N, C-alpha and C positions, 0 to 999 in steps of 0.2 A: 422625185416622181412618185405619185400616189397611185397604187393599183386599186381599181374599182372592184369591190366584192360583188360578184354576180350571184344572185340567189338561184338555187337550183331546185328541181323537183324530179323525182324518179318517174320514169315512164309508167311503171306498174301502178303508181299512185294516181296518175292521170287517168289510166284505164279504169281503175277502181271507182273513181268519182264521176267520170264522164262517159263510161261505156267503151266497148271495143270498137276501134275505128276501122275503116276500110281505106284502101289506097285509092286516091283519086287521080286518074290519068288525064292530063290536059290534051285534048284533041283539037282545040282551037285557042285563040288568044283569050286569056283570062277575062278581059273586059267584055268579050262577046259571049261568054259562057254564063247564061242566066242561072243555071243550077248552082254553079260555083259561087257566083255573086251572092246568091241567097244564103249559102252556107257561111261565106265570109262575114256577111252582115250579122248573122246569128252567132259569131265567134266560135265556129265549130271546126275551123281549118287549122291544122298544124303543119308547118314547113319543116321538113327534115333535111339537114345539111351535113356535109362532111367537114370536120374541123381540120386544121393544119396537120394534126397528128394522125388523121385518117379515121378517127372514130366518128360516129354519127351523133348528132344532138338535134333537139327540136326547139322550135319557137312557136308559141301558142298564138300564131297569126299567119296570115298569108303573106309571103314575101317571095316575089318572083325572082328566081335565081337559076343560073345554069347548073344543071345536075341535081337540082333539089327534087325531093319527093314530097307529095302532099297527102296528108291523112285527114279524113273527115270523121268527126266524132258525133255520136247520137245526141250528146248534151254540150252545152256551152263550155268553152275553155277559159272564160273570163277570169276566173280565180287564179289561173296560171299565167296571166298576161305578162307579168314582169319577171318571169323565171325562165332559165335555160333548162330544157328538159333533157335529162341524161339517162343512160341505161336503156336505150331503145331496144325493146325485145320484140322482134318481128313475129315471134310465135303468138303474141297477144293481138296481132292484127288479123281481122277477118278476111277471108278469101273473097 
């Protein structure tokens, strides 16, 4: 069995390149939320999920999941699309 090597990037590097994000709260279905759809189209949404070990990691895309949090960045996350974002530092997230 061959293990896939997942490329990672640090959250602080993402913030450095794409700006400080803010938490996006879903108040309606994502498909009905026009503001969210515009951010998804512009590659500015990061999905934060909890791993099996209980730590948080990010995906530079919108992925609807139970218990997930969403961050919207000022700039596109396209360059981080194939990476797992680690080291989530909530102090770097705007209120």
